Every structure is written in C-alpha cells, then in structure tokens.
N, C-alpha and C positions, 0 to 999 in steps of 0.2 A: 504494501500500500504505499509505506514511505520512500519507493525507489525513487521518484524523481527528486528529492531532495537532494540525492548526490549530482544529480546530472550538472555538466559544464554548461551546459549553453545559458545563450545568453539573457534568454528569457525569463529561466529559473533563478539562474544567479542574483537578477533584480528585475523580478514580477512588476515592479511602478514605474518602467521607464515609457509606455502609453496607456491609455485605457483598453488597445487588445492584447496586448501582452499580460494587462490585470487580469483580465477576462478567461485568456487561457489557461493560466496559473491556477484560479481559483476552481474551476473546475475541476483541476485533478487534487484539490485538496476533500478529505472524508468527508462526504456529505452529511451524515450524522452524527459527528462527534462535534458537537458545535462550540465547546468550551478548547479542542483540538483545533481548529480551525483559526479560533481567537490567536492562540499562540504560535500559528503559522504567520500568522499577520502583524504581528508582534516581532516574529523575528525579521519580517521585510522594513517594518518601521526602523529597527534596530541596526541594519543594513545600511538602511538611506541614510542612518544619523551618521554610521562611522567613515561613508563613501565619502568621496570627493566629487561627485557627478552631478553635471549640471541640471540646475531648477529651473526649467522650462516648462511649456503649456501642458506638452503633452503627459508631462510629470503630474502636472494640477489634474489634466484630465482622469488618468488613474486614480489618484486617490480619492476625485468625486467616483468615480467608477465601485469604486471596493467600498465606498462607505452608502452609498445606495444599496450596491449588492449584499449590504450585512443588516440591514435596516430588519429583516426577518431574525437574525440573529440574536439584535439584540433585544426584540422584544421576547424571543422566547427565552433565553437568559435570565430577564428581568420578572416573566411570567414563574420561572422556575426559583429566582431567587424567593419574591415575596411567598411563593407556594411553602416552602421548606424554612422559613425563618424557624418555627415556630419546631415543624417536625423533625429538622434534624439540620441544625446549627453549624453544626463543620460543613456540611454541604452549601450551605445558605453562603455562609462566610466565605468558600471556595468558588461560587458565582458571581458572590460581591466582589471579592478578589481583578475577577475574570472580567467583569463590566468595567470597572476603575481603573483598568492596565489599558484594556483596549480605549477608554474614553483618553486617556493620557497621551496614547499614540497617537489619535485622531488631533489632539491640540496639540504635539509636537511637529507633525505634519504640515496643517494648517498654516500654522504659526510660521513655519519656514517657507514654502512656497508665497505664502502672502509677503513676507519680507522682501522675497524677492518680487513680487509684483508690480509695490509700490515705490521702489525705488525710484529715483529721480529720473536715472536713466535706462528705465526699463523699457522692454518692447514693446512698442504700439498693440501688439496683440494680445497683452495682457489685459489691456484697458477692459472690454467686456467680464473679464474672468472676478475682477474685485470684488463687486457685491456679494457675490456668492462663496467668495473667499471667507470674505468676513464675517457672513452671514453663521456659514457651518462653524466657523470657530467659537462664536460666542453660543452657538446651539453646545456644543459639546463644553463650555464652562454652564451652561443650564446643566447637561446633562452630570457634568462633577458636583453639581451643588445639590443635586435631587440625592446622588447616591451618598452621599456628606449627611444630608438631612436622615435619611432610613436609619441611619445610625446614630442620631442626635450629634452630631460632629456640627461643627462652625470653620467659617473659612478663617484666616491667617490675615494679617492687614495687609500682606503683599499679593496676595490672592486679590483682593477685591481692586489691587491699584493696577492689577494684570486688565482686569477687568473694563475698570473707567478706561483706562487708555486706549485698549482695542474700540470701543465704542466710541471714545472721542474723534481718534484718528479717523473713524469710517464718519466721523460727522463733517470733519474738516475737509473730506474728500468730497463729501458731498453726497455719498450711497448710501445714507443712514436709512433712507425712506424707499431704497428703490425696492419692490416683490421682486424674490426669484425661488427660484425652485430646483431640487435636485436630481440630476439624472434624466433620461426622457421623458419630462414632464407633459401629461395628455391635457388638453384643454381644460380638464376637471380637479387638474392638482392645485391642491392648498398652496399658496405663494407666502410666504415669510418675507420681511424685510431686518435688516439688520438692529432697528429700534425694533423689534417687536421681541427678536429672541435677546436681546438686552433685559427686554421689561421682564420675560420669564423668567431670566437668571435673577434677575433682584427680586421678583414674587416666589420662586420656589422658597426661598430663604424663609419667608411670613413662614411659610410652613413648619418652618420648625421649634414647635409651640412645645414637644416634649411629650404631647399623648396623642401621637398617632402612627397605628403601627408600620410597618413599612407595605402592607396590603393597603391598610388605607390610605398613604401616599400617595401610592401608583394611581389609583384610581383618583383621588382628590385633586391632584397637580395634572392629572389629564384634563379635570374641570376647568380648574384656573390657565390651564396652555389655551383651551377654545376661549375663554371670558377675556384672556388677555389683551385680544385681538380690537376689542373693543375701547382700550385707552392706548394714550399717548403721554407721552415727555412734552412738557413745557418749560419755556424761558420764565415766562411770569405765572404766576396761578391765576386758575378762573375759578377757583373754588378756598375759602378757608379752613376747608378741611383736609384731607388726604393726608398724604406721604411727601417727603425730598429727597431726593439724590444726592450728595454733592463728589461730584464727577471728579473730582482733582482731592478725593477724599481716600478714607481707608475703612470705611463701612460702608453698609447695603443702603436700604430704605430707612428710613424714619419719620414717624409720626410728627407731623405739624403740629407747633405751638404758637404761632403767631409772632414768635421774634425771628424766623430764619429767611435770611435774604444771602443774596451774594450771586455774584457773575459767575460763577460754577456751579449753582445750585440747580438743579431740574427737578419741577414739581410732577406729581402724578395724583390726579382725582380716580379712586377708584370707586366710585359712585355707582356707573357702568355694569362693572364686575359685582357689586354688593345688591344691585339689583336683580341680575341674573340668578346670583345664587337664590336671592329668596322667591323667585319665582321655580325655580328647581324643587327648591324643596316643598311648597304649595303644589307642585304637579307630582312629586314624589307620594305624600299625603295623602291628595288626591284619589289618586293609585291604588291605595291600602284598602279602600273602600270595593274595589273590584275586583283587585288580583288575588288571586286565591294559590294557595302552597308557598314552595317556596319564593316567589316572586314579593310575596310579603314580606315574609324577612330581608329579605336585598333590600328592596325600599326600605324597611326601616333604618338597618344600616348602613343606607348609604343619608337618609337625612341626618341619622347620628354623627356620620363624619361632616357633614357640611355645617352642622352647628358648631363642631370644632372647627371648622375653618372661618368660618364668620367673621370673630373677634377679630382675625390675623390682616384680611381685608377691607374691613368697614371702615367708610373714609373717616369716623368720628365713635369712638368707644367710650361714651360716658357710664358705662355700667360697671361696678366691682362685681366680679363674678366670683368672689368669696364667699362661699357659705356664711364663714363664720369667723370676727376679727381674730389677726395673729400677733405674737407679740414677738418682735426680735429677739432672737437669745444668742449665746455661744455656749451649748452645753457639749461637753465630749459622750460620747456615747457606743456602747458597744451593737454591733447589726450582725443579724445572721440572714440566710438568705437562700433560698429555695425551703421545699417540704421538709426533705428528709435531712437536711441539718438543722431546722431549726426544731424537730422533733425527736432528733439525736442529741443535739443539746440542751433540751428544753428537761429531756430524759433525767438527762446527767444530774440536771439542777435540784430535781426533785429527789433521786435518788440521795445525795448530798444533803439538804437540807431533812430529809427523813419523811417525808411526804406532808402530807397535812397537819400542821400542830394542834389543831385543834378537835383530832380524832373523831372528827365528823368525815361523812362520804365524801372523797374529793370531785368526783362526777353526781354533777346534781342533776341527775337525769329525774330525779322526784324531789319536789321541794323539801327544803330541811327548815322545818316551823323553828327549831333552836337555833340556828346556828347561822344568824345577821350576816351582810356581806360587810365585811371593812370597806371603811370610806376608803377612796383613792388620796393620797395626799395630795393637793393641788402644788406645784412649786413656785415658790417668791422672786419673781424676777427678778427683783432689788435687792435678793440676798447673796451678793457676791461672796461672802466668807463661807456661808455653808455651799453655795456650788464649788468651790474652789475646794473646799476640806473633800467634797464628794467625788473631786474628778477622777477620771480614770490615768492610770499609767500607761505613757504613749497614747494617749487619744489616735485611732486610723480614722474614726468617724466623729461627725458634730454635727447637733442641731442645730442650725443656722434661725429658723424661727418656726411656732406652732400655735396651734388653735386646739379646741375639742377635738374635733374631726381629723386634723391633720397633723405631718412634719413635714419641714423641709432638712434633709441629712445630706451631706457634702462629706466627700473623702477626697484626699490627695494621695499623690504617690502611686497612682497606677491602680489601686486597690478594688477599686469601683465601677471600672470599665468593663465589665464583662454583665453588670447590671442592666437588667433589659425591661423593656414596657409590660406591667402584668404582673413581676415579679412579686413573689408573695417573699417577708420581710418581717423580721420581729426585731423590733429596738428595743435596747435597754440604755433610756439615760442615767446620767452616774447621778442627777439629784430625785431620781425616782426608782425605786424600789422594784418593781417588777416590769417584764415584759410587755409590750404591747406587740397587738401583729396588724401587720398593713400592707397594703398593693402598693406598686408602683404606679402613680396614673401620669407623672410627667416624668421627662427626662431633661438633661441638659449635657453633654460633655462639654465641658468649656475647655476641657485642652489635652493633651494625651494625657497628664497625669489629675486633672482634676474635672468631676463630675459633681453632679449637682442631681437631687431625686425630690419629686414630691409625693409623698408617701400617704394615703387617705388609709387612717385606723380602721379596723373592722371588729375591733374587739380589744378591750384593756384588761382581761383576764384572757388566757389559753392555756389548755393543757395537753400535753402530747400523752396522746395513747395507744395500746398497743392493739390491733384490729387483724380480726382472722374474717376469714369469707369460711361460711357456714356451708357444710356438707350436710346430707341427708344420713339422719342416723344409720348405724349399721347394727343388727342385733348381734350378728355373730364376734361381732371385730369392739364392741363398745366395751369400756372399762373408766370407772371416772377417777379422775386425779384431780384435788385440791376442788370438787365440785363440779368440774366439766366431762365430760362425755368427751374422750379426745378424739372421737371417731367422727364428729362432727365439725373438727376444726381445721382447716381450710388452709392455704398459703396465708402468712403473716405478713402483712405491711403497716406502715407507718400512719399517722391519723393525730389531729389536733380537734380538742375537743374545743368548742365555742359557748360556754354559758351564757344564758339570757339573762339580759337583753345586749348584744353585740351590734356593733355599726352605729356609732354614737350620734353621724347625720340622722340616718332613718331607721331606730332603732327595730331591732328585728326580736319579737317574744317567744319563737321556737326556737327550739336545742339545734344545733346545727353543729356538723363534722366537714373537715377538711381530708379531703382523699384523695390520693393520684387519682387523674385524670383516667387512667386504664382501667382502675376498680371500679368505677362508678356505672351505676347501671341504675335506673329506677325503679324501685321496690326488689333490690338484693339485700337480703339477709347476710346481715356479718354479725360478729359474735365481739364484743368491745369488753375488755376485761379489765375491774381495778382491783385494789388494793382488799376490796371487801366485797365485791358483786361482781358475777357475772352477768351479762345482758342481751338478748338479742334484738337486734336495731336493723328496722329495715329503712333502706335509702330512701328518703320522697323529691320534693323536686329542687332542682338548682337553682342558688339564689347566685352564684357566678362561675365560672368554669373558663380556665383556660387550659394551654396545652400541658401543664404540667402536674397544675391542682383541679381539682372539683369544692366546692363549696354546696353542700346539701343539707335539707334538713333532715332530721330523722324523729321516727317512731318506733318509742318500744313497743317489743312484740313480750318479751321474756323478762325477768329477773330472777336470778336465781342469789343465791349467798354461797361464798367460795367454803370450801370443806377446810 
C-alpha cells in the first residue's frame, strides 16, 4: 500500500507542484484511513517547509486543491472527535491532535504562499489569488480557535496579533470584502469574504464560556458561522451596544462600555445574530409540540445549547445569571475527581474515623427520628486567623469564590488539565470539616498550567457505599454470611449515597445514589450493604447522567439486619 512513498518520481517527491500532481498523489493515499491520509499530508507540508522550491501560482493551486479535497476528511474527523470525547478519551485526543496538526499545516502553507503573493515585486498572476489566500488563512485561524475552545483553551496574545495583522493587511490591500469560494465552485456555492472569516474567528472565542461540551460547540458554532454572515465590522459604531475589537491589540472581542474609542477599533453590532438566535429557539420550541420520538429530545438539547450561547453574543447583557450571591475568598482545598477516586477516598476516611460517631445508621434510607442532622458550619469570610490555622499544607487547589450552591475552584502546576465538563468532583475546603460533592459546569483553561472550574454543588453530605448487583437466589448454593445470602451477590462496584435533601439550588427530597453509568438501568435491583443493615434497592428515574456516572433515585425494596 505504501510503496509509492519510496518512489523517486518528481510528482511523489514534491506532490504540491501543481493541482495535477496533488490530485494524482492524493488518489494514491489510503482511502479508508483518514488519520493516515492526514499524516501523509503533513509530511508533504514538512517537505515544503524544508525545501527551497519556488513558491509560484501552480503551487498555490495545489494547496487550494488539497484544501478542497480534504474537506470531507476534516468533517469526518470532527464527527469522530465529538462522538468519542466521553466514550473514548484517548481516541478523541488522538483525533483532536490530527485535526490540530492539519490546521497548523494549512496555516503554514497559506502564510508562505501569501507572503510571496503580496510582495511589492510579485508576478501580476498572483493578483486574482490574493483574496482566496487571505480568506483561507483566516479560515484556518478560525478552525484553530474552535479546536482550542473545544478543550477550553485560550489564545496567547501573540496569536491574536497574528490574526489582527492578517486582517489588517487584507483591508489595506482592499480585498477584505471580496467574496470568494474554494475549489471548482458551482453557481450555488457559498462565498465568504476575508472579513467574514475574520469575524467567525473572533466570534468562536465567545463560545469559550466553559459550559459547552465539544458536541454542543460543534453544532452551536455551525449556527454561529451561518448567522455571522449578517453582521459586519464598522469603523464608526452604529449602536451603543455590541462589541469592539482593537485590531492593533492582543485580545479579541470586548463588550462595549461607552468609553471605547480609537482609530484602530472596529465595532460589531450583534443584534442581527441575537435576533436570528431567538427565532431559532422559538422555532425549536414550536416544533416540540409536533415532533415525536428522538426529534423531540434533540430539539430540547438544541434549545439548551442556544440558551447557553445567547449571553455570549447578545449585544447587551443586563442580567446576572448567577442564582445566588458569590463571596470572593482564597481558601486552600482538597479535590478528588471521578466516581471511583471519590468513593475510594471517602471510604478510607470513614474507616479511619471509625464510622458514624453517633451510633446511628449511617445510610439514612429510613428517617432516624432521634438523630438530628448536625448543622453545617458557615465559614466566616472575614475570619482570616481561622482560615490561616485551617489551611492545608502545600495546597494544590484553591476555592476562589463560593455561594450556597456553587464553588469556583482553581489549580496551578498542570494538575487540573484533565478536568472535563460534567466531571464529578468532591471538594473539602480547609475551613469546612466535610466534603461536598459537585459537578463541573464551567471550565476555563487559563494556560497550560492553570485551570479554573465552576462547580455546582449537588450534595453537602455524601457517603461512599458498597454495592453489588443482585442475582436470583439459588436454593442449592445459598448460604448466609453476616445476614447475606451470598448466592444473590453479583459483581461489586462503587457508589455514592446522597441523603436527602440534596442539590441546594433545587432540593431533592428523594433518596438517591450515584453509580457507574454501565451499571445503571431503570428498575434494576442492587444490594447496598452498611455496617448494620443489608438493603435491596431498585434504581429508579435519572436525575442526571454522564458517560462515567449516573445519578438516580432509589426505592427501598427490602431491609435486613446484618448478622
């Protein structure tokens, strides 16, 4: 299959000589191995980087041909990436890297060709190529932005300066609003201008809100790209609302405050986009009444995505979306991530502390009338001495602000880079004695070393429990150990019991368990063992479900004392 790689023919040694050589070379690449094709393309770009071959119009045509021909590959890789983020993190990381490398390869190729095309003494044959070269270069800056936002990463100032310089140069040459299309476009092909590609690169960063998963970002950014064609940059603002960008600066879009002015500022009124978003939400909600089956749930998911996007692009946001007031603090904390790690560490803590000191049933599956719940101590934010005395040594995590229902946690030194949206986390603050359980709702990777996460608290009391799948009893094999018929004990797995009420913002009065998602099915009977009792419980309706964990209500079927 790979014999052509050793050929010494000129078209294989340098496949980017012309559109014809690129076409012939591409046909020889493995058709079914998308990542493999990408790796061959990257080698071709590397050969171009290292060689001193002439950069001419046919070579530009070869790059544009390759760009057009690989469009299907890019869409397929993107689809595979978003589908595997939760199911197979290692595979999704490999696919993301392939997309990222391909994007960087095209940025390099278009930049090299463009530098030649806009030289003062350039061949006149370059002139018709200049608009498409600028547009495709900015298109890949937008792709780079989308890939980074999918991992909650942000551009460094140097990257912003590259983007702004490219757009400014196109504007100086008067090609920023020339519509162009890639490849042998037909009459119905959508054409894009340099300014439109630049705007999308700016706007996609607005989706780095920390609460969009990659699959939500993929669909949401596609809507944003279509709506962005309705807006344009202005040297003089037509509205007091919206955004501005400093094209000589080191950042992206900034919401207007009324004090912004300067010759290098460009203004963006996003009202047309916001109106289109509201119409889309109205249409989806109207469809909920008529669409049945899978379409109904898809429409609900899309409405949820658009609700998350709205504040990011609205021309004016006057609403505080936080449900509860937050108090700034700087409290060291211990953080555990993932169901299995949390269950393991909480089990070790309970064992070390000797169980429930009150002598009452630790798992309150039935109310214990004579065992009042201890009141949770509310930390005094102004008691700096108490906070200092309670501080953990060498803290890796810190709580930066908190409310009744949430925390903002931060880590440095690269320890939080594996955190994902929807991850289950347990947090123990240095000035609070108990662990709280939460879910990551927002994520912001400030740099390769620093990360911040918004955590929604779902329980201020949590107990690690031992769970077993329940089997049908076998008369010929059953025998009792500590009050348990061992023939009914199936596979063991970790779980977390959340005594009611859980979830401070919208309290749940029902008893709930968090179990591995692969162990959840509605109605399934499982055995829950405590120090004093053996319970058979049935898993009921879901409260929330993620790839790793499922949070479900439980119903007590049977209770027996341990022998």
